[in-house]
C-alpha positions as a printed NumPy array, in Angstrom:
array([[  6.87 ,  33.277,   9.887],
       [  3.935,  35.611,   9.119],
       [  0.632,  34.843,   7.405],
       [  1.85 ,  36.001,   3.993],
       [  4.882,  33.686,   4.127],
       [  2.753,  30.762,   5.311],
       [  0.271,  31.354,   2.507],
       [  3.052,  31.672,  -0.064],
       [  4.711,  28.427,   1.091],
       [  1.358,  26.619,   1.081],
       [  0.472,  27.756,  -2.437],
       [  3.974,  26.947,  -3.69 ],
       [  3.836,  23.447,  -2.189],
       [  0.357,  22.92 ,  -3.606],
       [  1.507,  23.97 ,  -7.08 ],
       [  4.584,  21.74 ,  -6.863],
       [  2.432,  18.797,  -5.793],
       [  0.021,  19.37 ,  -8.669],
       [  2.849,  19.737, -11.167],
       [  4.447,  16.498,  -9.985],
       [  1.299,  14.65 , -11.069],
       [  2.251,  15.433, -14.66 ],
       [  6.067,  15.544, -14.597],
       [  7.03 ,  12.68 , -12.27 ],
       [  7.981,   9.892, -14.733],
       [  6.325,   7.17 , -12.63 ],
       [  2.959,   9.002, -12.634],
       [  0.354,   7.578, -15.006],
       [ -0.463,  11.143, -16.093],
       [  3.125,  11.901, -17.097],
       [  4.189,  12.155, -20.744],
       [  5.323,   8.542, -21.213],
       [  2.135,   6.71 , -20.19 ],
       [ -0.067,   9.308, -21.905],
       [  1.845,   9.077, -25.191],
       [  1.819,   5.26 , -25.169],
       [ -1.914,   5.249, -24.389],
       [ -2.485,   7.649, -27.281],
       [ -0.477,   5.466, -29.681],
       [ -2.41 ,   2.349, -28.641],
       [ -5.729,   4.194, -29.009],
       [ -4.62 ,   5.635, -32.363],
       [ -3.715,   2.179, -33.706],
       [ -6.979,   0.606, -32.504],
       [ -9.203,   3.405, -33.821],
       [ -7.29 ,   3.597, -37.122],
       [ -7.662,  -0.141, -37.824],
       [-11.349,  -0.116, -36.888],
       [-12.091,   2.902, -39.079],
       [-10.069,   1.481, -41.974],
       [-11.822,  -1.872, -41.828],
       [-15.192,  -0.154, -41.65 ],
       [-14.402,   2.073, -44.64 ],
       [-12.687,  -0.666, -46.648],
       [ -9.652,   1.582, -47.175],
       [ -6.416,   2.175, -45.308],
       [ -6.722,   5.902, -45.899],
       [ -8.479,   7.458, -42.918],
       [ -9.426,  11.108, -42.675],
       [ -7.015,  12.534, -40.036],
       [ -9.531,  15.134, -38.844],
       [-12.1  ,  12.412, -38.286],
       [ -9.465,  10.379, -36.441],
       [ -8.736,  13.24 , -34.052],
       [-12.448,  13.748, -33.443],
       [-12.747,  10.067, -32.594],
       [ -9.774,  10.175, -30.235],
       [-10.554,  13.505, -28.569],
       [-14.294,  14.117, -28.828],
       [-15.383,  17.475, -27.405],
       [-18.529,  15.886, -25.982],
       [-16.305,  13.908, -23.594],
       [-13.318,  16.111, -22.782],
       [-15.453,  19.237, -22.342],
       [-18.371,  17.487, -20.703],
       [-19.509,  18.929, -17.368],
       [-18.404,  15.695, -15.667],
       [-14.914,  15.929, -17.205],
       [-14.576,  19.535, -16.092],
       [-15.489,  18.382, -12.592],
       [-12.673,  15.81 , -12.823],
       [-10.201,  18.588, -13.615],
       [-11.356,  20.621, -10.608],
       [-11.132,  17.626,  -8.252],
       [ -7.602,  16.942,  -9.536],
       [ -6.67 ,  20.558,  -8.839],
       [ -8.01 ,  20.382,  -5.28 ],
       [ -6.901,  16.872,  -4.275],
       [ -3.437,  16.859,  -5.831],
       [ -2.876,  20.564,  -5.303],
       [ -4.501,  22.263,  -2.337],
       [ -4.989,  19.003,  -0.412],
       [ -1.459,  17.842,  -1.205],
       [ -0.929,  16.662,   2.366],
       [ -3.39 ,  13.802,   1.758],
       [ -0.952,  12.289,  -0.727],
       [  1.823,  12.126,   1.845],
       [  2.677,   8.82 ,   3.512],
       [  0.438,   7.663,   6.289],
       [  1.798,   7.395,   9.814],
       [  1.177,   3.673,   9.391],
       [  3.544,   2.633,   6.605],
       [  4.37 ,  -0.732,   4.989],
       [  7.895,  -0.423,   6.422],
       [  6.566,  -0.025,   9.975],
       [  4.305,  -3.08 ,   9.612],
       [  7.109,  -5.118,   8.032],
       [  9.58 ,  -4.173,  10.768],
       [  7.017,  -5.127,  13.425],
       [  6.522,  -8.554,  11.848],
       [ 10.29 ,  -8.997,  11.526],
       [ 10.785,  -8.016,  15.184],
       [  8.066, -10.455,  16.281],
       [  9.656, -13.209,  14.212],
       [ 13.03 , -12.619,  15.862],
       [ 11.644, -12.081,  19.347],
       [  9.253, -15.021,  19.529],
       [ 10.299, -17.354,  16.75 ],
       [ 14.06 , -16.997,  16.765],
       [ 13.981, -16.161,  13.034],
       [ 17.027, -14.319,  11.725],
       [ 17.099, -14.591,   7.924],
       [ 20.056, -12.689,   6.492],
       [ 18.612, -11.582,   3.161],
       [ 19.528, -12.277,  -0.46 ],
       [ 20.437,  -9.752,  -3.151],
       [ 20.789, -11.914,  -6.267],
       [ 18.9  , -10.889,  -9.413],
       [ 16.535, -13.832,  -8.99 ],
       [ 15.676, -12.73 ,  -5.461],
       [ 15.15 ,  -9.145,  -6.608],
       [ 12.795, -10.312,  -9.358],
       [ 10.889, -12.519,  -6.918],
       [ 10.648,  -9.718,  -4.333],
       [  9.358,  -7.305,  -6.984],
       [  6.688,  -9.797,  -8.029],
       [  5.647, -10.283,  -4.391],
       [  5.309,  -6.523,  -3.878],
       [  3.305,  -6.03 ,  -7.089],
       [  0.957,  -8.894,  -6.188],
       [  0.561,  -7.561,  -2.634],
       [ -0.153,  -4.042,  -3.883],
       [ -2.639,  -5.248,  -6.46 ],
       [ -4.435,  -7.493,  -3.984],
       [ -4.627,  -4.656,  -1.458],
       [ -5.915,  -2.188,  -4.05 ],
       [ -8.454,  -4.696,  -5.364],
       [ -9.677,  -5.681,  -1.906],
       [ -9.947,  -2.019,  -0.893],
       [-12.015,  -1.443,  -4.051],
       [-14.195,  -4.434,  -3.156],
       [-14.8  ,  -3.075,   0.352],
       [-15.702,   0.364,  -1.012],
       [-18.56 ,  -1.222,  -2.928],
       [-19.696,  -3.726,  -0.328],
       [-19.545,  -1.614,   2.854],
       [-22.422,   0.923,   2.666],
       [-20.543,   3.652,   4.528],
       [-17.49 ,   3.368,   2.272],
       [-19.698,   3.291,  -0.819],
       [-21.019,   6.762,   0.033],
       [-17.502,   8.132,  -0.474],
       [-16.63 ,   5.909,  -3.432],
       [-19.716,   7.177,  -5.277],
       [-17.716,  10.306,  -6.083],
       [-15.564,   8.256,  -8.46 ],
       [-18.532,   6.434,  -9.963],
       [-20.529,   9.603, -10.469],
       [-18.373,  10.377, -13.52 ],
       [-20.653,  10.478, -16.558],
       [-17.767,  10.342, -19.037],
       [-14.338,   8.778, -18.612],
       [-10.984,  10.436, -19.27 ],
       [ -7.565,   9.558, -17.795],
       [ -8.098,  12.259, -15.153],
       [-11.22 ,  10.424, -13.913],
       [ -8.878,   7.977, -12.153],
       [ -8.17 ,  10.768,  -9.644],
       [-11.814,  11.768,  -9.168],
       [-11.926,  10.573,  -5.567],
       [-13.135,  11.83 ,  -2.234],
       [-10.293,  12.348,   0.299],
       [-11.846,   9.736,   2.626],
       [-11.938,   7.27 ,  -0.27 ],
       [ -8.252,   7.97 ,  -0.916],
       [ -7.31 ,   7.369,   2.721],
       [ -9.244,   4.079,   2.924],
       [ -7.521,   2.788,  -0.2  ],
       [ -4.102,   3.824,   1.105],
       [ -4.721,   2.131,   4.456],
       [ -5.721,  -1.23 ,   2.97 ],
       [ -2.872,  -1.328,   0.455],
       [ -0.458,  -0.282,   3.213],
       [ -1.571,  -3.242,   5.34 ],
       [ -1.275,  -5.649,   2.421],
       [  2.184,  -4.425,   1.456],
       [  3.36 ,  -4.356,   5.07 ],
       [  2.319,  -7.941,   5.739],
       [  3.822,  -9.225,   2.469],
       [  7.103,  -7.395,   3.088],
       [  7.218,  -8.569,   6.706],
       [  6.74 , -12.189,   5.66 ],
       [  9.55 , -11.784,   3.129],
       [ 11.782, -10.368,   5.853],
       [ 11.251, -13.314,   8.198],
       [ 11.564, -15.988,   5.502],
       [ 14.219, -14.57 ,   3.173],
       [ 15.701, -11.551,   4.937],
       [ 15.892,  -7.766,   4.763],
       [ 18.631,  -7.335,   2.199],
       [ 16.612,  -7.755,  -0.978],
       [ 15.794,  -4.673,  -3.037],
       [ 12.945,  -4.507,  -5.527],
       [ 13.602,  -3.63 ,  -9.16 ],
       [ 12.374,  -0.122,  -9.905],
       [ 11.858,   2.097, -12.95 ],
       [ 11.804,   5.847, -12.277],
       [ 11.266,   5.076,  -8.604],
       [  8.244,   2.809,  -9.141],
       [  8.335,  -0.975,  -8.883],
       [  8.965,  -2.36 , -12.345],
       [  5.643,  -4.21 , -12.597],
       [  3.641,  -1.159, -11.537],
       [  5.454,   1.131, -13.958],
       [  5.   ,  -1.245, -16.909],
       [  1.289,  -1.537, -16.057],
       [  0.936,   2.248, -15.968],
       [  2.874,   2.598, -19.203],
       [  1.035,   0.001, -21.276],
       [ -2.421,   1.455, -21.625],
       [ -3.556,   2.096, -18.05 ],
       [ -4.97 ,   5.453, -19.131],
       [ -7.354,   3.723, -21.535],
       [ -9.265,   2.196, -18.614],
       [-10.828,   5.598, -18.086],
       [-11.578,   6.466, -21.684],
       [-14.175,   5.979, -24.426],
       [-11.913,   3.546, -26.309],
       [-13.148,  -0.045, -26.001],
       [-10.228,  -2.492, -25.821],
       [-10.759,  -6.059, -24.677],
       [ -7.884,  -8.518, -24.324],
       [ -9.994, -11.477, -25.348],
       [-11.508, -14.231, -23.236],
       [ -8.225, -15.819, -22.132],
       [ -6.197, -12.709, -21.229],
       [ -9.214, -11.005, -19.651],
       [ -9.014, -13.794, -17.074],
       [ -5.447, -12.743, -16.235],
       [ -5.36 ,  -8.966, -16.676],
       [ -8.074,  -6.337, -16.307],
       [ -8.594,  -4.832, -19.742],
       [ -9.798,  -1.261, -20.383],
       [-13.126,  -2.734, -21.511],
       [-13.542,  -4.596, -18.224],
       [-12.979,  -1.45 , -16.184],
       [-15.419,   0.471, -18.356],
       [-17.925,  -2.298, -17.59 ],
       [-17.206,  -1.647, -13.91 ],
       [-18.375,   1.962, -14.362],
       [-21.556,   0.916, -16.168],
       [-25.015,   1.77 , -14.854],
       [-26.39 ,  -1.541, -16.173],
       [-27.57 ,  -3.748, -13.306],
       [-25.804,  -6.827, -14.689],
       [-22.511,  -4.904, -14.448],
       [-22.901,  -3.85 , -10.813],
       [-19.984,  -4.777,  -8.542],
       [-17.948,  -6.456, -11.276],
       [-14.255,  -6.252, -12.175],
       [-12.707,  -4.644,  -9.089],
       [ -9.164,  -5.501, -10.169],
       [ -6.45 ,  -3.02 , -11.03 ],
       [ -3.802,  -5.133, -12.763],
       [ -4.86 ,  -8.774, -12.395],
       [ -8.337, -10.166, -12.895],
       [ -7.794, -13.445, -11.025],
       [ -8.588, -11.643,  -7.767],
       [-12.059, -11.011,  -9.204],
       [-12.316, -14.672, -10.131],
       [-11.481, -15.455,  -6.485],
       [-14.117, -12.972,  -5.215],
       [-16.712, -14.193,  -7.708],
       [-16.931, -10.719,  -9.304],
       [-15.253, -11.316, -12.681],
       [-17.205, -10.211, -15.758],
       [-15.933, -11.166, -19.211],
       [-17.379,  -9.098, -22.076],
       [-18.113, -11.262, -25.102],
       [-18.427,  -8.318, -27.492],
       [-18.26 ,  -4.538, -27.447],
       [-20.93 ,  -3.343, -25.038],
       [-22.302,   0.184, -25.258],
       [-22.658,   1.314, -21.674],
       [-23.703,   4.469, -19.86 ],
       [-21.488,   5.628, -17.013],
       [-22.539,   7.004, -13.651],
       [-24.713,   6.022, -10.7  ],
       [-28.453,   6.004, -10.044],
       [-29.962,   9.071, -11.699],
       [-31.759,   9.936,  -8.452],
       [-28.363,  10.562,  -6.841],
       [-26.466,  12.068,  -9.764],
       [-27.507,  15.643,  -8.999],
       [-25.673,  15.446,  -5.65 ],
       [-22.361,  15.077,  -7.511],
       [-22.768,  17.661, -10.258],
       [-21.405,  20.443,  -8.087],
       [-18.055,  20.782,  -6.349],
       [-19.745,  21.2  ,  -2.979],
       [-21.766,  18.056,  -3.602],
       [-18.685,  16.035,  -4.506],
       [-16.945,  16.856,  -1.219],
       [-19.829,  17.397,   1.189],
       [-22.614,  15.058,   0.033],
       [-20.761,  11.858,   1.113],
       [-20.092,  13.377,   4.547],
       [-23.719,  14.398,   4.959],
       [-24.949,  10.96 ,   3.905],
       [-22.47 ,   9.181,   6.168],
       [-23.668,  11.221,   9.141],
       [-27.238,  10.266,   8.241],
       [-26.087,   6.648,   8.04 ],
       [-24.626,   6.81 ,  11.555],
       [-27.713,   8.469,  13.036],
       [-30.041,   5.93 ,  11.439],
       [-28.01 ,   3.013,  12.835],
       [-27.92 ,   4.109,  16.461]])
């Protein structure tokens, strides 16, 4: 295969990978989740504007400007998000492939150890109740792993250097969720892989290997429903809080927007993805009592490092090397 063929195959694979971000039904950036998020945002903004105006007639042009403000979607930070999406999910498509260390490998190792040293040989159950229970276990394991990985990225100085890329966003759009440094992506994948592998392995040795999780479009049912019902509003300008009670169970869009705030009282709060009780366990849960106007980003002294594409990818590496040299 010559250089031209290799280049063609690479570009084609990169394009296919990028396209899958928007057409794979289980992706949060596919049509379904985006449309549902829009409808939720439309309903919330419409009611707020109507109550403020004292009339149920709302100017549609004003509504669209509220939902899709140019100052956000064409902001320099948003344009940087689009470029990072193009590079990470397109040209660096290989980073989205499965790690060599997979949940299945970890689970099989635990199952083998259980059989080899504990004489455990559970046969597995495939009833609907078992499938529901297994799905819940997987969703909880994934969410714990993702939340703990997020916690580590803030608390471990070296990991924070790479996670700053995500927090350097000055405005939030659904695409901001994918504004991540490749190292940050790999760390998150590793921790969630370990969490899922251990949970699956424990299920294997206690219940058996025959149970299948319930899926929707290839994603576990709980994950898909979470992505469908407003996940995209977490990274948006639309403030939606679930109220004091439900904010203690699920992470609301408002709580994640608080997480991106530059206010000191909001630092290192609300690490959760789906459930907020992990934050309660870590002592990092923040419950907004009212709509809080917040500014997004990181310390202004560091912001300039992330306003260029080179800075986004190279600044964390440079700072991490400085970190290593200063700790010798």
